[in-house]
LOMI-93412 format. One record per residue (C-alpha): residue in three letters; residue number from 1; y, z, x. Coordinates in steps of 0.05 Angstrom, whole numbers. Example, Ala and Ser with C-alpha at 12.3 -4.5 7.8 and 13.67 -1.06 7.14 Angstrom:
% residues 2
<fifi res="Ala" n="1" py="-90" pz="156" px="246"/>
<fifi res="Ser" n="2" py="-21" pz="143" px="273"/>
END
This chain:
% residues 307
<fifi res="Met" n="1" py="1684" pz="604" px="-196"/>
<fifi res="Ile" n="2" py="1615" pz="623" px="-171"/>
<fifi res="Pro" n="3" py="1616" pz="695" px="-143"/>
<fifi res="Leu" n="4" py="1586" pz="718" px="-78"/>
<fifi res="Phe" n="5" py="1518" pz="752" px="-80"/>
<fifi res="Pro" n="6" py="1501" pz="804" px="-104"/>
<fifi res="Asp" n="7" py="1548" pz="787" px="-162"/>
<fifi res="Phe" n="8" py="1524" pz="735" px="-212"/>
<fifi res="Lys" n="9" py="1552" pz="695" px="-269"/>
<fifi res="Pro" n="10" py="1520" pz="649" px="-323"/>
<fifi res="Ile" n="11" py="1512" pz="576" px="-303"/>
<fifi res="Glu" n="12" py="1568" pz="538" px="-338"/>
<fifi res="Leu" n="13" py="1593" pz="466" px="-341"/>
<fifi res="Glu" n="14" py="1649" pz="483" px="-293"/>
<fifi res="Asp" n="15" py="1596" pz="493" px="-238"/>
<fifi res="Lys" n="16" py="1570" pz="421" px="-242"/>
<fifi res="Glu" n="17" py="1612" pz="391" px="-186"/>
<fifi res="Glu" n="18" py="1596" pz="446" px="-137"/>
<fifi res="Leu" n="19" py="1521" pz="446" px="-151"/>
<fifi res="Asp" n="20" py="1517" pz="370" px="-153"/>
<fifi res="Thr" n="21" py="1551" pz="366" px="-85"/>
<fifi res="Tyr" n="22" py="1500" pz="415" px="-56"/>
<fifi res="Leu" n="23" py="1440" pz="378" px="-88"/>
<fifi res="Arg" n="24" py="1465" pz="311" px="-63"/>
<fifi res="Leu" n="25" py="1467" pz="338" px="8"/>
<fifi res="His" n="26" py="1400" pz="374" px="1"/>
<fifi res="Ser" n="27" py="1360" pz="330" px="-46"/>
<fifi res="Pro" n="28" py="1309" pz="370" px="-86"/>
<fifi res="Leu" n="29" py="1236" pz="353" px="-93"/>
<fifi res="Cys" n="30" py="1222" pz="395" px="-155"/>
<fifi res="Ser" n="31" py="1245" pz="377" px="-225"/>
<fifi res="Glu" n="32" py="1279" pz="444" px="-238"/>
<fifi res="Tyr" n="33" py="1334" pz="433" px="-188"/>
<fifi res="Thr" n="34" py="1384" pz="387" px="-220"/>
<fifi res="Phe" n="35" py="1448" pz="414" px="-251"/>
<fifi res="Thr" n="36" py="1426" pz="386" px="-318"/>
<fifi res="Asn" n="37" py="1361" pz="425" px="-319"/>
<fifi res="Leu" n="38" py="1393" pz="490" px="-296"/>
<fifi res="Phe" n="39" py="1451" pz="484" px="-345"/>
<fifi res="Ala" n="40" py="1408" pz="462" px="-405"/>
<fifi res="Trp" n="41" py="1358" pz="519" px="-396"/>
<fifi res="Ala" n="42" py="1410" pz="572" px="-377"/>
<fifi res="Pro" n="43" py="1415" pz="605" px="-446"/>
<fifi res="Ser" n="44" py="1340" pz="605" px="-459"/>
<fifi res="Asn" n="45" py="1321" pz="631" px="-390"/>
<fifi res="Asp" n="46" py="1384" pz="672" px="-377"/>
<fifi res="Tyr" n="47" py="1400" pz="636" px="-313"/>
<fifi res="Arg" n="48" py="1456" pz="665" px="-271"/>
<fifi res="Ile" n="49" py="1482" pz="642" px="-204"/>
<fifi res="Ala" n="50" py="1512" pz="671" px="-141"/>
<fifi res="Arg" n="51" py="1537" pz="640" px="-77"/>
<fifi res="Tyr" n="52" py="1495" pz="658" px="-16"/>
<fifi res="Gly" n="53" py="1515" pz="633" px="53"/>
<fifi res="Asp" n="54" py="1520" pz="557" px="48"/>
<fifi res="Gly" n="55" py="1480" pz="554" px="-16"/>
<fifi res="Phe" n="56" py="1462" pz="591" px="-80"/>
<fifi res="Leu" n="57" py="1414" pz="641" px="-110"/>
<fifi res="Ile" n="58" py="1393" pz="635" px="-183"/>
<fifi res="Leu" n="59" py="1371" pz="696" px="-222"/>
<fifi res="Arg" n="60" py="1326" pz="687" px="-282"/>
<fifi res="Gly" n="61" py="1312" pz="732" px="-342"/>
<fifi res="Ala" n="62" py="1339" pz="798" px="-364"/>
<fifi res="Glu" n="63" py="1325" pz="871" px="-349"/>
<fifi res="Glu" n="64" py="1254" pz="884" px="-325"/>
<fifi res="Glu" n="65" py="1236" pz="810" px="-334"/>
<fifi res="Arg" n="66" py="1283" pz="787" px="-279"/>
<fifi res="Ser" n="67" py="1260" pz="742" px="-223"/>
<fifi res="Phe" n="68" py="1291" pz="690" px="-177"/>
<fifi res="Leu" n="69" py="1282" pz="616" px="-173"/>
<fifi res="Gln" n="70" py="1274" pz="581" px="-106"/>
<fifi res="Pro" n="71" py="1334" pz="598" px="-62"/>
<fifi res="Leu" n="72" py="1379" pz="537" px="-57"/>
<fifi res="Val" n="73" py="1397" pz="547" px="16"/>
<fifi res="Pro" n="74" py="1399" pz="495" px="72"/>
<fifi res="Asn" n="75" py="1374" pz="545" px="124"/>
<fifi res="Lys" n="76" py="1356" pz="619" px="134"/>
<fifi res="Met" n="77" py="1302" pz="616" px="79"/>
<fifi res="Asp" n="78" py="1269" pz="679" px="104"/>
<fifi res="Glu" n="79" py="1334" pz="717" px="99"/>
<fifi res="Ala" n="80" py="1347" pz="691" px="29"/>
<fifi res="Ile" n="81" py="1277" pz="711" px="7"/>
<fifi res="Ser" n="82" py="1287" pz="781" px="33"/>
<fifi res="Ala" n="83" py="1354" pz="785" px="-2"/>
<fifi res="Cys" n="84" py="1323" pz="765" px="-69"/>
<fifi res="Leu" n="85" py="1265" pz="813" px="-64"/>
<fifi res="Tyr" n="86" py="1309" pz="871" px="-41"/>
<fifi res="Phe" n="87" py="1357" pz="858" px="-99"/>
<fifi res="Leu" n="88" py="1299" pz="865" px="-148"/>
<fifi res="Arg" n="89" py="1266" pz="924" px="-115"/>
<fifi res="Asn" n="90" py="1288" pz="978" px="-165"/>
<fifi res="Lys" n="91" py="1298" pz="932" px="-224"/>
<fifi res="Val" n="92" py="1228" pz="905" px="-238"/>
<fifi res="Lys" n="93" py="1157" pz="929" px="-228"/>
<fifi res="Arg" n="94" py="1141" pz="874" px="-178"/>
<fifi res="Pro" n="95" py="1195" pz="828" px="-149"/>
<fifi res="Val" n="96" py="1179" pz="754" px="-156"/>
<fifi res="Ile" n="97" py="1210" pz="689" px="-131"/>
<fifi res="Glu" n="98" py="1183" pz="629" px="-169"/>
<fifi res="Arg" n="99" py="1184" pz="553" px="-172"/>
<fifi res="Leu" n="100" py="1188" pz="544" px="-96"/>
<fifi res="Gly" n="101" py="1173" pz="473" px="-78"/>
<fifi res="Glu" n="102" py="1125" pz="451" px="-25"/>
<fifi res="Asp" n="103" py="1184" pz="424" px="15"/>
<fifi res="Met" n="104" py="1217" pz="493" px="17"/>
<fifi res="Ile" n="105" py="1156" pz="536" px="27"/>
<fifi res="Lys" n="106" py="1148" pz="503" px="95"/>
<fifi res="Asn" n="107" py="1212" pz="539" px="115"/>
<fifi res="Val" n="108" py="1181" pz="608" px="104"/>
<fifi res="Ser" n="109" py="1158" pz="640" px="169"/>
<fifi res="Ala" n="110" py="1082" pz="638" px="175"/>
<fifi res="Asp" n="111" py="1080" pz="706" px="207"/>
<fifi res="Arg" n="112" py="1111" pz="744" px="149"/>
<fifi res="Thr" n="113" py="1065" pz="800" px="126"/>
<fifi res="Asp" n="114" py="1110" pz="831" px="74"/>
<fifi res="Ile" n="115" py="1100" pz="776" px="22"/>
<fifi res="Ile" n="116" py="1044" pz="741" px="-14"/>
<fifi res="Ile" n="117" py="1050" pz="667" px="-28"/>
<fifi res="Ser" n="118" py="1008" pz="635" px="-83"/>
<fifi res="Glu" n="119" py="1004" pz="567" px="-116"/>
<fifi res="Asp" n="120" py="1033" pz="561" px="-186"/>
<fifi res="Arg" n="121" py="990" pz="505" px="-215"/>
<fifi res="Asp" n="122" py="1019" pz="507" px="-285"/>
<fifi res="Asn" n="123" py="1086" pz="487" px="-257"/>
<fifi res="Phe" n="124" py="1064" pz="431" px="-210"/>
<fifi res="Asp" n="125" py="1105" pz="368" px="-223"/>
<fifi res="Tyr" n="126" py="1070" pz="303" px="-239"/>
<fifi res="Leu" n="127" py="1095" pz="244" px="-197"/>
<fifi res="Tyr" n="128" py="1081" pz="172" px="-216"/>
<fifi res="Asp" n="129" py="1095" pz="102" px="-190"/>
<fifi res="Val" n="130" py="1150" pz="70" px="-233"/>
<fifi res="Lys" n="131" py="1120" pz="0" px="-227"/>
<fifi res="Glu" n="132" py="1051" pz="25" px="-249"/>
<fifi res="Leu" n="133" py="1079" pz="58" px="-312"/>
<fifi res="Ile" n="134" py="1119" pz="-4" px="-330"/>
<fifi res="Glu" n="135" py="1062" pz="-54" px="-319"/>
<fifi res="Leu" n="136" py="1003" pz="-11" px="-342"/>
<fifi res="Lys" n="137" py="955" pz="-56" px="-304"/>
<fifi res="Gly" n="138" py="881" pz="-43" px="-289"/>
<fifi res="Lys" n="139" py="825" pz="-5" px="-323"/>
<fifi res="Asn" n="140" py="859" pz="63" px="-315"/>
<fifi res="Phe" n="141" py="913" pz="42" px="-363"/>
<fifi res="His" n="142" py="869" pz="3" px="-411"/>
<fifi res="Ala" n="143" py="878" pz="52" px="-468"/>
<fifi res="Lys" n="144" py="953" pz="59" px="-456"/>
<fifi res="Arg" n="145" py="960" pz="-17" px="-456"/>
<fifi res="Asn" n="146" py="923" pz="-23" px="-522"/>
<fifi res="His" n="147" py="967" pz="30" px="-555"/>
<fifi res="Leu" n="148" py="1029" pz="-5" px="-530"/>
<fifi res="Asn" n="149" py="1005" pz="-74" px="-552"/>
<fifi res="Asn" n="150" py="987" pz="-48" px="-621"/>
<fifi res="Phe" n="151" py="1056" pz="-17" px="-627"/>
<fifi res="Thr" n="152" py="1094" pz="-80" px="-605"/>
<fifi res="Gly" n="153" py="1050" pz="-123" px="-649"/>
<fifi res="Lys" n="154" py="1060" pz="-81" px="-711"/>
<fifi res="Tyr" n="155" py="1133" pz="-59" px="-706"/>
<fifi res="Lys" n="156" py="1198" pz="-95" px="-697"/>
<fifi res="Tyr" n="157" py="1238" pz="-47" px="-655"/>
<fifi res="Asn" n="158" py="1302" pz="-41" px="-614"/>
<fifi res="Tyr" n="159" py="1313" pz="-3" px="-550"/>
<fifi res="Leu" n="160" py="1383" pz="23" px="-541"/>
<fifi res="Pro" n="161" py="1414" pz="59" px="-482"/>
<fifi res="Met" n="162" py="1438" pz="127" px="-503"/>
<fifi res="Thr" n="163" py="1513" pz="132" px="-509"/>
<fifi res="Ser" n="164" py="1562" pz="182" px="-538"/>
<fifi res="Ser" n="165" py="1566" pz="139" px="-601"/>
<fifi res="Ile" n="166" py="1494" pz="155" px="-621"/>
<fifi res="Val" n="167" py="1488" pz="226" px="-593"/>
<fifi res="Met" n="168" py="1496" pz="258" px="-662"/>
<fifi res="Arg" n="169" py="1439" pz="214" px="-689"/>
<fifi res="Cys" n="170" py="1397" pz="236" px="-629"/>
<fifi res="Ile" n="171" py="1412" pz="310" px="-644"/>
<fifi res="Glu" n="172" py="1390" pz="299" px="-716"/>
<fifi res="Phe" n="173" py="1326" pz="265" px="-693"/>
<fifi res="Ala" n="174" py="1310" pz="321" px="-643"/>
<fifi res="His" n="175" py="1320" pz="371" px="-700"/>
<fifi res="Glu" n="176" py="1273" pz="332" px="-745"/>
<fifi res="Trp" n="177" py="1222" pz="328" px="-689"/>
<fifi res="Cys" n="178" py="1223" pz="404" px="-684"/>
<fifi res="Asn" n="179" py="1218" pz="414" px="-759"/>
<fifi res="Asp" n="180" py="1156" pz="370" px="-760"/>
<fifi res="Arg" n="181" py="1124" pz="413" px="-706"/>
<fifi res="Glu" n="182" py="1149" pz="480" px="-732"/>
<fifi res="Cys" n="183" py="1183" pz="496" px="-665"/>
<fifi res="Glu" n="184" py="1206" pz="563" px="-691"/>
<fifi res="Lys" n="185" py="1134" pz="588" px="-687"/>
<fifi res="Asp" n="186" py="1127" pz="571" px="-613"/>
<fifi res="Glu" n="187" py="1171" pz="606" px="-562"/>
<fifi res="Asn" n="188" py="1166" pz="549" px="-512"/>
<fifi res="Leu" n="189" py="1185" pz="497" px="-563"/>
<fifi res="Thr" n="190" py="1242" pz="540" px="-589"/>
<fifi res="Lys" n="191" py="1271" pz="546" px="-518"/>
<fifi res="Glu" n="192" py="1260" pz="472" px="-507"/>
<fifi res="Glu" n="193" py="1298" pz="456" px="-571"/>
<fifi res="Cys" n="194" py="1358" pz="494" px="-545"/>
<fifi res="Ala" n="195" py="1355" pz="458" px="-477"/>
<fifi res="Val" n="196" py="1350" pz="389" px="-510"/>
<fifi res="Tyr" n="197" py="1409" pz="406" px="-555"/>
<fifi res="Arg" n="198" py="1451" pz="424" px="-495"/>
<fifi res="Met" n="199" py="1433" pz="360" px="-458"/>
<fifi res="Leu" n="200" py="1454" pz="320" px="-519"/>
<fifi res="Lys" n="201" py="1516" pz="360" px="-537"/>
<fifi res="Tyr" n="202" py="1542" pz="353" px="-466"/>
<fifi res="Phe" n="203" py="1512" pz="284" px="-454"/>
<fifi res="Asp" n="204" py="1576" pz="252" px="-427"/>
<fifi res="Asp" n="205" py="1595" pz="312" px="-384"/>
<fifi res="Leu" n="206" py="1525" pz="315" px="-353"/>
<fifi res="Ala" n="207" py="1525" pz="240" px="-338"/>
<fifi res="Val" n="208" py="1451" pz="234" px="-350"/>
<fifi res="Lys" n="209" py="1414" pz="171" px="-372"/>
<fifi res="Gly" n="210" py="1381" pz="165" px="-440"/>
<fifi res="Gly" n="211" py="1349" pz="115" px="-486"/>
<fifi res="Val" n="212" py="1324" pz="110" px="-558"/>
<fifi res="Ile" n="213" py="1278" pz="66" px="-598"/>
<fifi res="Glu" n="214" py="1299" pz="46" px="-668"/>
<fifi res="Ile" n="215" py="1254" pz="20" px="-723"/>
<fifi res="Glu" n="216" py="1289" pz="-7" px="-785"/>
<fifi res="Gly" n="217" py="1354" pz="24" px="-761"/>
<fifi res="Gly" n="218" py="1327" pz="94" px="-753"/>
<fifi res="Ile" n="219" py="1316" pz="131" px="-687"/>
<fifi res="Cys" n="220" py="1243" pz="146" px="-678"/>
<fifi res="Ala" n="221" py="1239" pz="162" px="-603"/>
<fifi res="Leu" n="222" py="1286" pz="185" px="-549"/>
<fifi res="Thr" n="223" py="1284" pz="203" px="-475"/>
<fifi res="Ile" n="224" py="1332" pz="233" px="-425"/>
<fifi res="Gly" n="225" py="1328" pz="230" px="-349"/>
<fifi res="Glu" n="226" py="1369" pz="227" px="-285"/>
<fifi res="Arg" n="227" py="1366" pz="218" px="-210"/>
<fifi res="Leu" n="228" py="1327" pz="273" px="-176"/>
<fifi res="Asn" n="229" py="1331" pz="246" px="-105"/>
<fifi res="Asn" n="230" py="1340" pz="180" px="-69"/>
<fifi res="Asp" n="231" py="1274" pz="149" px="-92"/>
<fifi res="Thr" n="232" py="1257" pz="190" px="-155"/>
<fifi res="Ile" n="233" py="1281" pz="193" px="-226"/>
<fifi res="Val" n="234" py="1262" pz="254" px="-267"/>
<fifi res="Ile" n="235" py="1247" pz="253" px="-342"/>
<fifi res="His" n="236" py="1273" pz="316" px="-375"/>
<fifi res="Val" n="237" py="1261" pz="298" px="-448"/>
<fifi res="Glu" n="238" py="1214" pz="251" px="-485"/>
<fifi res="Lys" n="239" py="1206" pz="256" px="-560"/>
<fifi res="Ala" n="240" py="1173" pz="208" px="-610"/>
<fifi res="Lys" n="241" py="1160" pz="210" px="-684"/>
<fifi res="Lys" n="242" py="1091" pz="230" px="-709"/>
<fifi res="Gly" n="243" py="1043" pz="179" px="-737"/>
<fifi res="Ile" n="244" py="1064" pz="118" px="-697"/>
<fifi res="Pro" n="245" py="1011" pz="102" px="-645"/>
<fifi res="Gly" n="246" py="1039" pz="72" px="-581"/>
<fifi res="Leu" n="247" py="1110" pz="98" px="-592"/>
<fifi res="Tyr" n="248" py="1107" pz="146" px="-533"/>
<fifi res="Gln" n="249" py="1081" pz="90" px="-488"/>
<fifi res="Ala" n="250" py="1138" pz="45" px="-513"/>
<fifi res="Ile" n="251" py="1195" pz="94" px="-500"/>
<fifi res="Asn" n="252" py="1167" pz="112" px="-432"/>
<fifi res="Arg" n="253" py="1162" pz="38" px="-412"/>
<fifi res="Glu" n="254" py="1228" pz="16" px="-441"/>
<fifi res="Phe" n="255" py="1267" pz="72" px="-408"/>
<fifi res="Leu" n="256" py="1237" pz="58" px="-340"/>
<fifi res="Ile" n="257" py="1251" pz="-17" px="-347"/>
<fifi res="His" n="258" py="1324" pz="-5" px="-364"/>
<fifi res="Glu" n="259" py="1342" pz="57" px="-324"/>
<fifi res="Ala" n="260" py="1295" pz="63" px="-264"/>
<fifi res="Glu" n="261" py="1305" pz="-3" px="-228"/>
<fifi res="Asn" n="262" py="1332" pz="33" px="-166"/>
<fifi res="Phe" n="263" py="1275" pz="84" px="-162"/>
<fifi res="Lys" n="264" py="1205" pz="80" px="-135"/>
<fifi res="Phe" n="265" py="1177" pz="143" px="-167"/>
<fifi res="Val" n="266" py="1185" pz="180" px="-233"/>
<fifi res="Asn" n="267" py="1176" pz="256" px="-238"/>
<fifi res="Arg" n="268" py="1152" pz="275" px="-308"/>
<fifi res="Glu" n="269" py="1156" pz="350" px="-296"/>
<fifi res="Gln" n="270" py="1102" pz="402" px="-307"/>
<fifi res="Asp" n="271" py="1049" pz="416" px="-360"/>
<fifi res="Leu" n="272" py="1061" pz="492" px="-365"/>
<fifi res="Gly" n="273" py="986" pz="503" px="-369"/>
<fifi res="Ile" n="274" py="984" pz="474" px="-440"/>
<fifi res="Pro" n="275" py="917" pz="438" px="-447"/>
<fifi res="Gly" n="276" py="941" pz="380" px="-490"/>
<fifi res="Leu" n="277" py="1001" pz="368" px="-446"/>
<fifi res="Arg" n="278" py="958" pz="370" px="-383"/>
<fifi res="Arg" n="279" py="911" pz="318" px="-412"/>
<fifi res="Ala" n="280" py="970" pz="274" px="-431"/>
<fifi res="Lys" n="281" py="1002" pz="277" px="-362"/>
<fifi res="Lys" n="282" py="936" pz="266" px="-326"/>
<fifi res="Ser" n="283" py="922" pz="205" px="-370"/>
<fifi res="Tyr" n="284" py="979" pz="168" px="-335"/>
<fifi res="Tyr" n="285" py="945" pz="178" px="-268"/>
<fifi res="Pro" n="286" py="997" pz="212" px="-224"/>
<fifi res="Ile" n="287" py="999" pz="188" px="-152"/>
<fifi res="Arg" n="288" py="1015" pz="259" px="-129"/>
<fifi res="Met" n="289" py="1025" pz="330" px="-153"/>
<fifi res="Ile" n="290" py="1088" pz="364" px="-128"/>
<fifi res="Lys" n="291" py="1063" pz="434" px="-112"/>
<fifi res="Lys" n="292" py="1102" pz="497" px="-128"/>
<fifi res="Tyr" n="293" py="1092" pz="568" px="-107"/>
<fifi res="Lys" n="294" py="1107" pz="640" px="-124"/>
<fifi res="Ile" n="295" py="1126" pz="694" px="-75"/>
<fifi res="Ile" n="296" py="1114" pz="767" px="-89"/>
<fifi res="Thr" n="297" py="1122" pz="828" px="-45"/>
<fifi res="Asp" n="298" py="1064" pz="870" px="-21"/>
<fifi res="Gly" n="299" py="1109" pz="930" px="-31"/>
<fifi res="Arg" n="300" py="1144" pz="931" px="37"/>
<fifi res="Ile" n="301" py="1211" pz="898" px="21"/>
<fifi res="Lys" n="302" py="1256" pz="883" px="79"/>
<fifi res="Lys" n="303" py="1330" pz="895" px="70"/>
<fifi res="Glu" n="304" py="1369" pz="830" px="70"/>
<fifi res="Ser" n="305" py="1409" pz="812" px="130"/>
<fifi res="Ser" n="306" py="1484" pz="813" px="124"/>
<fifi res="Leu" n="307" py="1516" pz="744" px="121"/>
END
């Protein structure tokens, strides 16, 4: 059971129904706010959750590194912000609330002088048109089209929806992918490996969508996604074997063809400020960037209101 703020507990599988119910009623705009993402990244980011009013607060990190994610509250955003900052006041050098979507930042009172709001460009989500990424028409997608055509012309492949029967093979492929890239030398990749493993291990429980590409009976690419809101599917994971040009284009296209027929947009998450990842995401020509923000205090922290 999720405790009342200011008590917190780790995010666990047993919390899925309650969080899913909230997120269905208050559809998120940002990729972070699905139960799958929160649960998968919980061990790496030390996510903990508390009930607050009609919603939830999510604490991130340990000791002096603690911060809050965007308050998941249907109303009283100002009160929730004050509660978060006040909770952190003697625990960290500078209290921070991060990953607030542009939809939620509008609910913060414009006349507040006790906080500083700033854009967090490295965590902006990339939003694309599903039809565009399937068809890859026009000069913008000329290079992508060529890569895809070269792949389909050279390789005889199969696309398979991900099911529990092939999850162990997917786990093995994800492990091989990390070995090839020496994930243990990169903190971000190490954390991602843990998150991907949890998505795969609890694939059936999470009820996410997935797909793989096989060449000669071996998995060489996989992807995992799910509904974000009524018109958007979000891609949480996309992995492809090295040395096969066009494979990333193929798994992206095949997954959208098979799993995104009821969605107009696809959210491919953020680039984390990584230059290569930013170039790759820009190369698919997003139709929009979903902005996210950070809130810090200027030192004058209001005490939270009682609920």
